[in-house]
C-alpha positions in Angstrom: 32.5 30.5 -15.1 30.8 27.1 -14.6 27.0 26.9 -14.6 25.0 24.0 -13.1 22.7 22.2 -15.4 19.0 22.6 -14.6 16.9 19.5 -15.1 14.0 20.0 -17.4 12.5 16.5 -16.7 8.8 17.0 -15.8 7.8 16.1 -12.2 6.1 12.8 -11.8 2.6 13.0 -10.5 2.2 10.9 -7.4 -0.2 10.2 -4.6 0.6 11.5 -1.0 2.8 8.4 -0.3 4.8 8.8 -3.5 3.2 6.1 -5.7 3.4 7.3 -9.4 0.1 8.0 -11.1 -0.4 6.1 -14.3 -1.0 8.4 -17.3 -4.0 7.8 -19.6 -2.7 7.7 -23.2 -5.2 9.7 -25.2 -3.1 9.9 -28.4 -1.6 6.5 -29.0 0.1 7.3 -32.3 1.9 10.3 -30.8 2.9 8.3 -27.7 4.3 5.4 -29.7 6.3 7.8 -31.9 4.4 7.8 -35.2 2.4 5.5 -37.5 5.6 3.6 -38.7 6.9 2.8 -35.2 6.4 -0.7 -33.8 4.4 -1.0 -30.6 6.3 -3.8 -29.0 8.5 -1.6 -26.9 5.6 0.5 -25.7 3.6 -2.6 -24.8 6.7 -4.0 -22.9 6.9 -0.7 -20.9 3.2 -0.9 -20.0 3.6 -4.6 -18.8 6.6 -3.6 -16.7 4.6 -0.8 -15.1 1.7 -3.1 -14.4 4.1 -5.6 -12.8 5.5 -2.9 -10.5 2.1 -1.8 -9.4 1.2 -5.5 -8.7 4.3 -5.9 -6.7 3.5 -2.8 -4.6 -0.1 -4.1 -4.2 1.1 -7.5 -2.8 3.4 -5.7 -0.3 0.7 -3.3 0.9 -1.9 -6.1 1.1 0.5 -7.9 3.5 1.0 -4.8 5.5 -2.7 -4.1 5.7 -3.3 -7.7 7.0 -0.8 -7.0 9.8 -2.4 -3.7 10.7 -5.8 -5.3 10.8 -4.5 -7.7 13.5 -2.5 -5.0 15.3 -5.2 -2.4 15.8 -7.6 -4.5 17.7 -4.8 -5.8 20.0 -3.7 -2.2 20.8 -7.3 -1.2 21.4 -8.0 -4.1 23.8 -4.8 -3.3 25.8 -5.8 0.4 25.9 -9.3 -0.5 27.2 -7.7 -2.5 30.0 -5.4 0.3 31.0 -8.4 2.7 31.0 -10.3 0.4 33.3 -7.4 0.1 35.7 -7.0 3.9 35.7 -10.7 4.4 36.4 -10.5 2.1 39.4 -7.5 3.9 40.7 -9.1 7.4 40.2 -12.5 6.7 41.8 -11.1 7.7 45.3 -11.9 4.3 46.8 -9.3 1.7 47.9 -8.6 -0.5 44.9 -9.7 -4.1 45.3 -8.7 -7.1 43.3 -11.1 -8.0 40.5 -11.5 -11.1 38.3 -11.2 -10.9 34.6 -10.5 -13.3 31.7 -7.4 -13.2 29.6 -6.5 -14.8 26.3 -4.1 -17.8 26.2 -4.6 -18.3 22.4 -7.2 -17.6 19.8 -9.7 -20.0 21.3 -8.7 -20.4 24.9 -9.3 -18.0 27.8 -8.6 -18.2 31.5 -9.8 -16.3 34.5 -7.4 -14.4 36.7 -7.6 -12.2 39.8 -5.9 -8.8 39.1 -4.4 -7.1 42.1 -4.5 -3.3 42.5 -1.4 -1.7 40.9 -0.1 1.6 39.6 2.0 -0.1 36.9 1.4 -2.4 34.0 3.8 -4.3 31.8 3.6 -3.9 28.0 5.0 -6.1 25.2 7.0 -3.8 22.8 7.9 -6.6 20.4 11.1 -8.5 19.8 10.6 -10.3 23.2 10.9 -7.0 25.0 8.6 -6.1 27.9 8.7 -2.9 30.0 6.8 -1.5 33.0 4.9 1.7 32.8 2.7 3.7 35.1 -0.9 3.7 34.2 -0.7 7.2 32.9 2.4 6.5 30.8 0.8 3.3 29.4 -2.3 5.2 28.5 -0.4 7.9 26.6 1.8 5.4 24.8 -1.0 3.2 23.8 -3.1 6.1 22.6 -0.3 7.3 20.4 0.3 3.8 19.1 -3.4 3.3 18.3 -3.6 6.6 16.5 -0.5 5.8 14.5 -1.7 2.3 13.6 -5.2 3.6 12.5 -3.6 6.3 10.4 -1.3 3.8 8.8 -4.2 1.5 8.1 -6.2 4.3 6.5 -3.2 5.2 4.3 -2.5 1.6 3.2 -6.2 1.1 2.4 -6.2 4.3 0.3 -2.9 3.3 -1.4 -4.4 -0.1 -2.3 -7.4 1.5 -3.9 -5.1 4.0 -5.7 -2.9 1.1 -7.0 -6.0 -0.8 -8.4 -7.0 2.3 -10.3 -3.5 2.6 -11.8 -3.5 -1.0 -12.8 -6.8 -0.5 -14.5 -5.5 2.5 -16.4 -2.4 0.7 -17.6 -4.5 -2.3 -18.7 -6.7 0.0 -20.7 -3.6 1.7 -22.2 -2.2 -1.7 -23.1 -5.5 -2.8 -24.8 -5.8 0.4 -26.7 -2.2 0.3 -28.0 -2.6 -3.4 -28.9 -5.8 -2.7 -30.8 -4.1 0.3 -32.5 -1.2 -1.8 -33.6 -3.6 -4.5 -35.0 -5.5 -1.9 -37.0 -2.2 -0.3 -38.2 -0.8 -3.7 -39.4 -4.1 -4.5 -41.1 -4.1 -1.2 -43.0 -0.5 -1.7 -44.0 -1.3 -5.2 -45.2 -4.3 -4.1 -47.2 -2.1 -1.4 -48.8 0.5 -3.9 -49.6 3.1 -2.1 -47.6 3.5 -4.7 -44.8 4.1 -7.5 -47.3 6.7 -5.6 -49.2 8.6 -4.7 -46.1 8.6 -8.4 -45.0 9.8 -9.6 -48.4 12.7 -7.0 -48.3 13.6 -8.1 -44.8 13.6 -11.8 -45.9 15.7 -11.1 -49.0 18.3 -9.0 -47.1 
């Protein structure tokens, strides 16, 4: 009868988006593997972990920048849809009104908006679709909620990543200092020199 192997690997502690939490190494000698084990491999692992955290931080920083631009755009569009809805729901015949619209970051123009039950929304990738005011309101509300939630998550993840980088930098410094102290003690005891001489004579 065959039996399936059960993994005994401990679960990795992560934040809600799956970013691994950096462990704080309290017992350096035990983590390295003993007083006679070289620390180079441990230091290399720590540097690789820091590099991975930095890489994630760069990507999330770019994503946060995009969301910071996206959220105000969605909010402005939603505000305009709300205004059009209010004018249609006040029970009076809708009249054209004058407003300003953005041509680019520093240039605006005035336009007369005719009464309408539909609006056209850019969906990205050069795609524009028409929606009723109610449909546009619901869509934009959902998009705004989603974008704000994503922005909050990205901001939280960036703070989490900075904490993990700090922990790994502290771990690196502590292991390095431990290794320096270990080598000095071996040198004072004459053990490090003897090992080096044997290695050179081999």
